[in-house]
N, CA, C and O atoms as a GROMACS GRO file, in nm:
protein
  460
    1MET      N    1   2.966  -6.645   0.202
    1MET     CA    2   2.888  -6.524   0.210
    1MET      C    3   2.980  -6.410   0.258
    1MET      O    4   3.052  -6.425   0.357
    2ASP      N    5   2.977  -6.298   0.186
    2ASP     CA    6   3.063  -6.187   0.227
    2ASP      C    7   3.005  -6.117   0.350
    2ASP      O    8   2.890  -6.140   0.387
    3THR      N    9   3.086  -6.033   0.411
    3THR     CA   10   3.048  -5.969   0.537
    3THR      C   11   2.924  -5.882   0.522
    3THR      O   12   2.836  -5.884   0.608
    4LEU      N   13   2.915  -5.805   0.414
    4LEU     CA   14   2.800  -5.718   0.393
    4LEU      C   15   2.670  -5.799   0.388
    4LEU      O   16   2.572  -5.765   0.454
    5GLU      N   17   2.671  -5.906   0.310
    5GLU     CA   18   2.551  -5.990   0.299
    5GLU      C   19   2.519  -6.056   0.433
    5GLU      O   20   2.403  -6.069   0.470
    6LYS      N   21   2.622  -6.098   0.505
    6LYS     CA   22   2.603  -6.158   0.637
    6LYS      C   23   2.537  -6.058   0.732
    6LYS      O   24   2.442  -6.093   0.802
    7TYR      N   25   2.586  -5.935   0.734
    7TYR     CA   26   2.529  -5.833   0.822
    7TYR      C   27   2.385  -5.802   0.785
    7TYR      O   28   2.301  -5.783   0.873
    8ARG      N   29   2.355  -5.796   0.656
    8ARG     CA   30   2.216  -5.773   0.613
    8ARG      C   31   2.124  -5.882   0.668
    8ARG      O   32   2.017  -5.852   0.723
    9LYS      N   33   2.165  -6.005   0.655
    9LYS     CA   34   2.081  -6.116   0.702
    9LYS      C   35   2.067  -6.116   0.854
    9LYS      O   36   1.959  -6.141   0.906
   10LEU      N   37   2.176  -6.087   0.927
   10LEU     CA   38   2.169  -6.082   1.073
   10LEU      C   39   2.076  -5.970   1.120
   10LEU      O   40   1.996  -5.990   1.212
   11ILE      N   41   2.086  -5.854   1.058
   11ILE     CA   42   1.999  -5.742   1.094
   11ILE      C   43   1.853  -5.779   1.070
   11ILE      O   44   1.768  -5.756   1.156
   12GLU      N   45   1.825  -5.836   0.954
   12GLU     CA   46   1.687  -5.875   0.924
   12GLU      C   47   1.637  -5.980   1.022
   12GLU      O   48   1.520  -5.976   1.062
   13GLN      N   49   1.723  -6.072   1.062
   13GLN     CA   50   1.685  -6.175   1.160
   13GLN      C   51   1.650  -6.111   1.294
   13GLN      O   52   1.546  -6.141   1.353
   14VAL      N   53   1.737  -6.022   1.343
   14VAL     CA   54   1.715  -5.959   1.474
   14VAL      C   55   1.588  -5.874   1.472
   14VAL      O   56   1.507  -5.882   1.565
   15LEU      N   57   1.570  -5.793   1.368
   15LEU     CA   58   1.450  -5.708   1.363
   15LEU      C   59   1.323  -5.791   1.349
   15LEU      O   60   1.220  -5.756   1.406
   16SER      N   61   1.329  -5.899   1.274
   16SER     CA   62   1.212  -5.987   1.261
   16SER      C   63   1.179  -6.053   1.394
   16SER      O   64   1.061  -6.070   1.426
   17ASP      N   65   1.280  -6.090   1.471
   17ASP     CA   66   1.256  -6.147   1.604
   17ASP      C   67   1.187  -6.046   1.694
   17ASP      O   68   1.092  -6.081   1.765
   18TYR      N   69   1.232  -5.921   1.693
   18TYR     CA   70   1.166  -5.817   1.773
   18TYR      C   71   1.023  -5.793   1.725
   18TYR      O   72   0.933  -5.772   1.807
   19ALA      N   73   1.002  -5.795   1.594
   19ALA     CA   74   0.868  -5.770   1.539
   19ALA      C   75   0.770  -5.880   1.578
   19ALA      O   76   0.650  -5.856   1.583
   20ALA      N   77   0.819  -6.000   1.604
   20ALA     CA   78   0.732  -6.112   1.639
   20ALA      C   79   0.683  -6.107   1.783
   20ALA      O   80   0.592  -6.181   1.819
   21VAL      N   81   0.741  -6.020   1.866
   21VAL     CA   82   0.699  -6.009   2.006
   21VAL      C   83   0.573  -5.924   2.012
   21VAL      O   84   0.575  -5.808   1.973
   22PRO      N   85   0.461  -5.981   2.061
   22PRO     CA   86   0.336  -5.903   2.065
   22PRO      C   87   0.337  -5.800   2.178
   22PRO      O   88   0.389  -5.824   2.287
   23TYR      N   89   0.280  -5.685   2.148
   23TYR     CA   90   0.262  -5.581   2.250
   23TYR      C   91   0.126  -5.598   2.315
   23TYR      O   92   0.029  -5.634   2.247
   24VAL      N   93   0.117  -5.574   2.444
   24VAL     CA   94  -0.010  -5.588   2.514
   24VAL      C   95  -0.085  -5.456   2.524
   24VAL      O   96  -0.206  -5.456   2.546
   25ASN      N   97  -0.017  -5.346   2.507
   25ASN     CA   98  -0.080  -5.214   2.515
   25ASN      C   99  -0.106  -5.159   2.376
   25ASN      O  100  -0.020  -5.163   2.289
   26GLY      N  101  -0.227  -5.108   2.357
   26GLY     CA  102  -0.258  -5.043   2.232
   26GLY      C  103  -0.296  -5.139   2.122
   26GLY      O  104  -0.283  -5.261   2.134
   27GLU      N  105  -0.344  -5.081   2.015
   27GLU     CA  106  -0.384  -5.156   1.897
   27GLU      C  107  -0.296  -5.110   1.782
   27GLU      O  108  -0.337  -5.029   1.699
   28PHE      N  109  -0.176  -5.164   1.777
   28PHE     CA  110  -0.088  -5.126   1.669
   28PHE      C  111  -0.006  -5.244   1.622
   28PHE      O  112   0.007  -5.346   1.690
   29LEU      N  113   0.049  -5.226   1.506
   29LEU     CA  114   0.133  -5.328   1.443
   29LEU      C  115   0.279  -5.289   1.457
   29LEU      O  116   0.314  -5.171   1.459
   30THR      N  117   0.362  -5.389   1.467
   30THR     CA  118   0.506  -5.367   1.461
   30THR      C  119   0.551  -5.412   1.323
   30THR      O  120   0.529  -5.527   1.284
   31GLU      N  121   0.613  -5.322   1.251
   31GLU     CA  122   0.652  -5.349   1.113
   31GLU      C  123   0.803  -5.339   1.096
   31GLU      O  124   0.870  -5.260   1.162
   32THR      N  125   0.855  -5.421   1.005
   32THR     CA  126   0.996  -5.411   0.967
   32THR      C  127   1.004  -5.345   0.830
   32THR      O  128   0.919  -5.366   0.744
   33ILE      N  129   1.108  -5.266   0.812
   33ILE     CA  130   1.136  -5.205   0.683
   33ILE      C  131   1.280  -5.239   0.649
   33ILE      O  132   1.373  -5.199   0.720
   34PHE      N  133   1.299  -5.313   0.540
   34PHE     CA  134   1.432  -5.356   0.499
   34PHE      C  135   1.463  -5.297   0.361
   34PHE      O  136   1.399  -5.333   0.263
   35ASP      N  137   1.559  -5.209   0.354
   35ASP     CA  138   1.603  -5.150   0.227
   35ASP      C  139   1.747  -5.195   0.203
   35ASP      O  140   1.842  -5.128   0.244
   36GLN      N  141   1.762  -5.309   0.136
   36GLN     CA  142   1.896  -5.363   0.112
   36GLN      C  143   1.973  -5.282   0.010
   36GLN      O  144   2.096  -5.282   0.011
   37LYS      N  145   1.905  -5.213  -0.078
   37LYS     CA  146   1.974  -5.133  -0.179
   37LYS      C  147   2.053  -5.019  -0.114
   37LYS      O  148   2.168  -4.993  -0.151
   38CYS      N  149   1.991  -4.951  -0.016
   38CYS     CA  150   2.057  -4.838   0.052
   38CYS      C  151   2.104  -4.875   0.192
   38CYS      O  152   2.162  -4.792   0.262
   39ASP      N  153   2.078  -4.998   0.234
   39ASP     CA  154   2.119  -5.051   0.365
   39ASP      C  155   2.062  -4.972   0.483
   39ASP      O  156   2.135  -4.931   0.574
   40HIS      N  157   1.930  -4.950   0.479
   40HIS     CA  158   1.856  -4.891   0.591
   40HIS      C  159   1.758  -4.997   0.643
   40HIS      O  160   1.692  -5.064   0.564
   41TYR      N  161   1.750  -5.011   0.776
   41TYR     CA  162   1.668  -5.115   0.837
   41TYR      C  163   1.597  -5.056   0.958
   41TYR      O  164   1.660  -4.997   1.046
   42LEU      N  165   1.464  -5.070   0.962
   42LEU     CA  166   1.386  -5.010   1.069
   42LEU      C  167   1.285  -5.106   1.128
   42LEU      O  168   1.237  -5.198   1.061
   43LEU      N  169   1.254  -5.084   1.253
   43LEU     CA  170   1.143  -5.150   1.322
   43LEU      C  171   1.055  -5.037   1.373
   43LEU      O  172   1.100  -4.953   1.451
   44ILE      N  173   0.929  -5.035   1.329
   44ILE     CA  174   0.840  -4.926   1.368
   44ILE      C  175   0.709  -4.980   1.424
   44ILE      O  176   0.669  -5.093   1.396
   45ASN      N  177   0.643  -4.897   1.504
   45ASN     CA  178   0.508  -4.925   1.553
   45ASN      C  179   0.412  -4.830   1.482
   45ASN      O  180   0.440  -4.711   1.470
   46VAL      N  181   0.299  -4.885   1.437
   46VAL     CA  182   0.198  -4.806   1.368
   46VAL      C  183   0.061  -4.851   1.419
   46VAL      O  184   0.033  -4.970   1.426
   47GLY      N  185  -0.024  -4.755   1.456
   47GLY     CA  186  -0.158  -4.790   1.501
   47GLY      C  187  -0.215  -4.686   1.596
   47GLY      O  188  -0.192  -4.566   1.581
   48TRP      N  189  -0.290  -4.736   1.696
   48TRP     CA  190  -0.358  -4.649   1.791
   48TRP      C  191  -0.335  -4.696   1.933
   48TRP      O  192  -0.325  -4.816   1.960
   49HIS      N  193  -0.327  -4.599   2.026
   49HIS     CA  194  -0.314  -4.628   2.168
   49HIS      C  195  -0.386  -4.517   2.245
   49HIS      O  196  -0.350  -4.400   2.234
   50ASN      N  197  -0.487  -4.555   2.323
   50ASN     CA  198  -0.566  -4.459   2.401
   50ASN      C  199  -0.618  -4.343   2.316
   50ASN      O  200  -0.612  -4.227   2.357
   51GLY      N  201  -0.668  -4.375   2.198
   51GLY     CA  202  -0.725  -4.274   2.110
   51GLY      C  203  -0.624  -4.185   2.039
   51GLY      O  204  -0.663  -4.087   1.975
   52ARG      N  205  -0.499  -4.218   2.048
   52ARG     CA  206  -0.394  -4.138   1.983
   52ARG      C  207  -0.320  -4.222   1.879
   52ARG      O  208  -0.298  -4.341   1.898
   53ARG      N  209  -0.284  -4.157   1.772
   53ARG     CA  210  -0.211  -4.224   1.665
   53ARG      C  211  -0.068  -4.254   1.710
   53ARG      O  212   0.000  -4.169   1.768
   54VAL      N  213  -0.025  -4.377   1.682
   54VAL     CA  214   0.112  -4.419   1.713
   54VAL      C  215   0.184  -4.441   1.581
   54VAL      O  216   0.138  -4.517   1.496
   55HIS      N  217   0.296  -4.376   1.566
   55HIS     CA  218   0.385  -4.399   1.452
   55HIS      C  219   0.524  -4.367   1.502
   55HIS      O  220   0.567  -4.252   1.502
   56SER      N  221   0.594  -4.470   1.546
   56SER     CA  222   0.723  -4.446   1.611
   56SER      C  223   0.828  -4.546   1.565
   56SER      O  224   0.799  -4.661   1.534
   57CYS      N  225   0.950  -4.498   1.563
   57CYS     CA  226   1.064  -4.581   1.527
   57CYS      C  227   1.122  -4.642   1.655
   57CYS      O  228   1.161  -4.570   1.746
   58ILE      N  229   1.127  -4.774   1.661
   58ILE     CA  230   1.184  -4.844   1.775
   58ILE      C  231   1.333  -4.868   1.752
   58ILE      O  232   1.416  -4.841   1.840
   59ILE      N  233   1.366  -4.918   1.634
   59ILE     CA  234   1.506  -4.946   1.600
   59ILE      C  235   1.533  -4.894   1.459
   59ILE      O  236   1.452  -4.913   1.368
   60HIS      N  237   1.647  -4.829   1.443
   60HIS     CA  238   1.692  -4.784   1.311
   60HIS      C  239   1.840  -4.821   1.298
   60HIS      O  240   1.924  -4.773   1.375
   61LEU      N  241   1.869  -4.906   1.201
   61LEU     CA  242   2.007  -4.948   1.174
   61LEU      C  243   2.043  -4.914   1.030
   61LEU      O  244   1.958  -4.922   0.941
   62ASP      N  245   2.167  -4.878   1.008
   62ASP     CA  246   2.221  -4.858   0.874
   62ASP      C  247   2.352  -4.936   0.864
   62ASP      O  248   2.419  -4.958   0.964
   63ILE      N  249   2.386  -4.977   0.743
   63ILE     CA  250   2.520  -5.030   0.719
   63ILE      C  251   2.593  -4.923   0.639
   63ILE      O  252   2.554  -4.890   0.527
   64ILE      N  253   2.700  -4.870   0.699
   64ILE     CA  254   2.777  -4.763   0.636
   64ILE      C  255   2.924  -4.804   0.639
   64ILE      O  256   2.983  -4.828   0.744
   65GLU      N  257   2.982  -4.812   0.519
   65GLU     CA  258   3.123  -4.848   0.504
   65GLU      C  259   3.160  -4.974   0.583
   65GLU      O  260   3.263  -4.979   0.650
   66GLY      N  261   3.073  -5.075   0.574
   66GLY     CA  262   3.101  -5.205   0.634
   66GLY      C  263   3.073  -5.216   0.783
   66GLY      O  264   3.099  -5.320   0.843
   67LYS      N  265   3.021  -5.110   0.842
   67LYS     CA  266   2.990  -5.114   0.985
   67LYS      C  267   2.840  -5.097   1.006
   67LYS      O  268   2.772  -5.031   0.927
   68ILE      N  269   2.789  -5.159   1.112
   68ILE     CA  270   2.648  -5.146   1.146
   68ILE      C  271   2.632  -5.026   1.238
   68ILE      O  272   2.686  -5.024   1.349
   69TRP      N  273   2.560  -4.927   1.191
   69TRP     CA  274   2.534  -4.806   1.268
   69TRP      C  275   2.399  -4.819   1.336
   69TRP      O  276   2.297  -4.838   1.270
   70ILE      N  277   2.397  -4.809   1.468
   70ILE     CA  278   2.272  -4.809   1.543
   70ILE      C  279   2.232  -4.662   1.560
   70ILE      O  280   2.287  -4.591   1.644
   71GLN      N  281   2.135  -4.619   1.480
   71GLN     CA  282   2.092  -4.480   1.481
   71GLN      C  283   1.988  -4.455   1.590
   71GLN      O  284   1.980  -4.346   1.646
   72ARG      N  285   1.908  -4.558   1.619
   72ARG     CA  286   1.804  -4.549   1.722
   72ARG      C  287   1.791  -4.687   1.784
   72ARG      O  288   1.782  -4.786   1.712
   73ASP      N  289   1.789  -4.693   1.916
   73ASP     CA  290   1.772  -4.820   1.987
   73ASP      C  291   1.673  -4.800   2.100
   73ASP      O  292   1.708  -4.748   2.207
   74GLY      N  293   1.550  -4.841   2.077
   74GLY     CA  294   1.445  -4.828   2.178
   74GLY      C  295   1.419  -4.958   2.251
   74GLY      O  296   1.311  -4.977   2.308
   75THR      N  297   1.516  -5.049   2.252
   75THR     CA  298   1.499  -5.176   2.322
   75THR      C  299   1.550  -5.164   2.465
   75THR      O  300   1.627  -5.074   2.498
   76GLU      N  301   1.505  -5.255   2.550
   76GLU     CA  302   1.549  -5.253   2.690
   76GLU      C  303   1.692  -5.304   2.705
   76GLU      O  304   1.772  -5.245   2.778
   77SER      N  305   1.723  -5.412   2.636
   77SER     CA  306   1.855  -5.475   2.654
   77SER      C  307   1.964  -5.416   2.566
   77SER      O  308   2.082  -5.426   2.599
   78GLY      N  309   1.926  -5.355   2.456
   78GLY     CA  310   2.024  -5.299   2.364
   78GLY      C  311   2.050  -5.392   2.247
   78GLY      O  312   2.094  -5.505   2.265
   79ILE      N  313   2.022  -5.344   2.128
   79ILE     CA  314   2.037  -5.428   2.009
   79ILE      C  315   2.184  -5.459   1.980
   79ILE      O  316   2.213  -5.558   1.913
   80ALA      N  317   2.275  -5.376   2.029
   80ALA     CA  318   2.418  -5.405   2.009
   80ALA      C  319   2.454  -5.541   2.070
   80ALA      O  320   2.532  -5.616   2.013
   81LEU      N  321   2.396  -5.571   2.185
   81LEU     CA  322   2.423  -5.701   2.249
   81LEU      C  323   2.369  -5.816   2.165
   81LEU      O  324   2.432  -5.921   2.154
   82ASP      N  325   2.251  -5.796   2.105
   82ASP     CA  326   2.195  -5.899   2.017
   82ASP      C  327   2.288  -5.924   1.898
   82ASP      O  328   2.312  -6.039   1.861
   83LEU      N  329   2.339  -5.817   1.840
   83LEU     CA  330   2.430  -5.831   1.726
   83LEU      C  331   2.559  -5.901   1.767
   83LEU      O  332   2.612  -5.984   1.693
   84GLU      N  333   2.611  -5.866   1.884
   84GLU     CA  334   2.732  -5.932   1.934
   84GLU      C  335   2.709  -6.082   1.952
   84GLU      O  336   2.793  -6.163   1.914
   85GLU      N  337   2.594  -6.118   2.010
   85GLU     CA  338   2.564  -6.260   2.032
   85GLU      C  339   2.557  -6.338   1.902
   85GLU      O  340   2.580  -6.458   1.900
   86LEU      N  341   2.526  -6.269   1.793
   86LEU     CA  342   2.520  -6.334   1.662
   86LEU      C  343   2.655  -6.330   1.589
   86LEU      O  344   2.665  -6.373   1.474
   87GLY      N  345   2.758  -6.279   1.656
   87GLY     CA  346   2.892  -6.284   1.600
   87GLY      C  347   2.946  -6.156   1.539
   87GLY      O  348   3.055  -6.157   1.483
   88VAL      N  349   2.872  -6.046   1.549
   88VAL     CA  350   2.923  -5.920   1.495
   88VAL      C  351   3.024  -5.864   1.595
   88VAL      O  352   2.990  -5.841   1.711
   89PRO      N  353   3.148  -5.840   1.552
   89PRO     CA  354   3.248  -5.786   1.644
   89PRO      C  355   3.216  -5.641   1.683
   89PRO      O  356   3.158  -5.566   1.604
   90LYS      N  357   3.254  -5.604   1.805
   90LYS     CA  358   3.227  -5.469   1.855
   90LYS      C  359   3.284  -5.361   1.763
   90LYS      O  360   3.225  -5.254   1.749
   91GLU      N  361   3.397  -5.389   1.701
   91GLU     CA  362   3.458  -5.287   1.615
   91GLU      C  363   3.380  -5.264   1.486
   91GLU      O  364   3.412  -5.172   1.410
   92ASP      N  365   3.278  -5.346   1.460
   92ASP     CA  366   3.190  -5.326   1.344
   92ASP      C  367   3.054  -5.272   1.383
   92ASP      O  368   2.962  -5.268   1.300
   93ILE      N  369   3.038  -5.229   1.507
   93ILE     CA  370   2.913  -5.172   1.556
   93ILE      C  371   2.940  -5.029   1.601
   93ILE      O  372   3.027  -5.005   1.686
   94VAL      N  373   2.866  -4.934   1.544
   94VAL     CA  374   2.880  -4.793   1.581
   94VAL      C  375   2.752  -4.750   1.652
   94VAL      O  376   2.642  -4.767   1.599
   95LEU      N  377   2.766  -4.694   1.771
   95LEU     CA  378   2.651  -4.641   1.844
   95LEU      C  379   2.625  -4.499   1.794
   95LEU      O  380   2.667  -4.401   1.856
   96GLY      N  381   2.557  -4.490   1.681
   96GLY     CA  382   2.533  -4.361   1.616
   96GLY      C  383   2.450  -4.265   1.699
   96GLY      O  384   2.455  -4.144   1.677
   97PHE      N  385   2.374  -4.318   1.794
   97PHE     CA  386   2.292  -4.232   1.880
   97PHE      C  387   2.373  -4.168   1.992
   97PHE      O  388   2.320  -4.085   2.066
   98ARG      N  389   2.498  -4.206   2.006
   98ARG     CA  390   2.588  -4.146   2.105
   98ARG      C  391   2.667  -4.032   2.039
   98ARG      O  392   2.699  -4.038   1.920
   99GLU      N  393   2.698  -3.931   2.117
   99GLU     CA  394   2.778  -3.821   2.064
   99GLU      C  395   2.913  -3.876   2.015
   99GLU      O  396   2.973  -3.960   2.081
  100PRO      N  397   2.959  -3.827   1.900
  100PRO     CA  398   3.085  -3.879   1.844
  100PRO      C  399   3.202  -3.875   1.943
  100PRO      O  400   3.283  -3.968   1.945
  101GLU      N  401   3.210  -3.772   2.023
  101GLU     CA  402   3.321  -3.758   2.118
  101GLU      C  403   3.316  -3.863   2.229
  101GLU      O  404   3.419  -3.894   2.290
  102LEU      N  405   3.198  -3.918   2.255
  102LEU     CA  406   3.182  -4.015   2.364
  102LEU      C  407   3.194  -4.160   2.318
  102LEU      O  408   3.205  -4.250   2.401
  103ARG      N  409   3.192  -4.183   2.188
  103ARG     CA  410   3.195  -4.320   2.136
  103ARG      C  411   3.323  -4.395   2.173
  103ARG      O  412   3.320  -4.518   2.183
  104ILE      N  413   3.431  -4.325   2.194
  104ILE     CA  414   3.556  -4.394   2.228
  104ILE      C  415   3.548  -4.463   2.364
  104ILE      O  416   3.629  -4.551   2.393
  105TYR      N  417   3.452  -4.425   2.446
  105TYR     CA  418   3.438  -4.483   2.579
  105TYR      C  419   3.337  -4.598   2.584
  105TYR      O  420   3.316  -4.656   2.690
  106THR      N  421   3.275  -4.632   2.471
  106THR     CA  422   3.167  -4.732   2.471
  106THR      C  423   3.216  -4.875   2.453
  106THR      O  424   3.143  -4.969   2.485
  107GLY      N  425   3.336  -4.893   2.402
  107GLY     CA  426   3.382  -5.028   2.371
  107GLY      C  427   3.344  -5.071   2.230
  107GLY      O  428   3.381  -5.180   2.186
  108TYR      N  429   3.269  -4.986   2.160
  108TYR     CA  430   3.230  -5.014   2.022
  108TYR      C  431   3.311  -4.924   1.928
  108TYR      O  432   3.395  -4.846   1.973
  109ALA      N  433   3.285  -4.936   1.799
  109ALA     CA  434   3.359  -4.855   1.701
  109ALA      C  435   3.344  -4.707   1.733
  109ALA      O  436   3.236  -4.661   1.770
  110ALA      N  437   3.452  -4.634   1.719
  110ALA     CA  438   3.453  -4.492   1.756
  110ALA      C  439   3.456  -4.402   1.633
  110ALA      O  440   3.522  -4.298   1.633
  111VAL      N  441   3.384  -4.442   1.529
  111VAL     CA  442   3.377  -4.361   1.408
  111VAL      C  443   3.311  -4.228   1.442
  111VAL      O  444   3.211  -4.225   1.513
  112CYS      N  445   3.367  -4.120   1.392
  112CYS     CA  446   3.317  -3.987   1.430
  112CYS      C  447   3.198  -3.942   1.346
  112CYS      O  448   3.110  -3.874   1.398
  113GLU      N  449   3.193  -3.976   1.219
  113GLU     CA  450   3.079  -3.934   1.140
  113GLU      C  451   3.058  -4.031   1.026
  113GLU      O  452   3.151  -4.097   0.978
  114ALA      N  453   2.932  -4.039   0.982
  114ALA     CA  454   2.898  -4.126   0.870
  114ALA      C  455   2.927  -4.054   0.740
  114ALA      O  456   2.915  -3.931   0.731
  115SER      N  457   2.964  -4.129   0.641
  115SER     CA  458   2.988  -4.069   0.509
  115SER      C  459   2.859  -4.057   0.434
  115SER      O  460   2.858  -4.010   0.320
   0.00000   0.00000   0.00000
């Protein structure tokens, strides 16, 4: 299995694991969105909480030029750690939600901008 296909499967596994965790607050669903053609992967909440509509992105990952870009990480522990535990090297993980100038201090890939 090539690296791109491996990363797609790992991302889908991690997001599916998060989606399987039930929330105790509110009446909403946690959904996964997997777009392998364009390599966009999301975990979202949809529903109602205290009479208000909930539609929020918890996790947003992209694969860009062979690296996993974390565009949004609403987890407590950090999805980068989950990816590392599954064997993704730090140099293939970009913390896209961090300012480009600060990425060099994170220990992860320090790519400045996505193509």
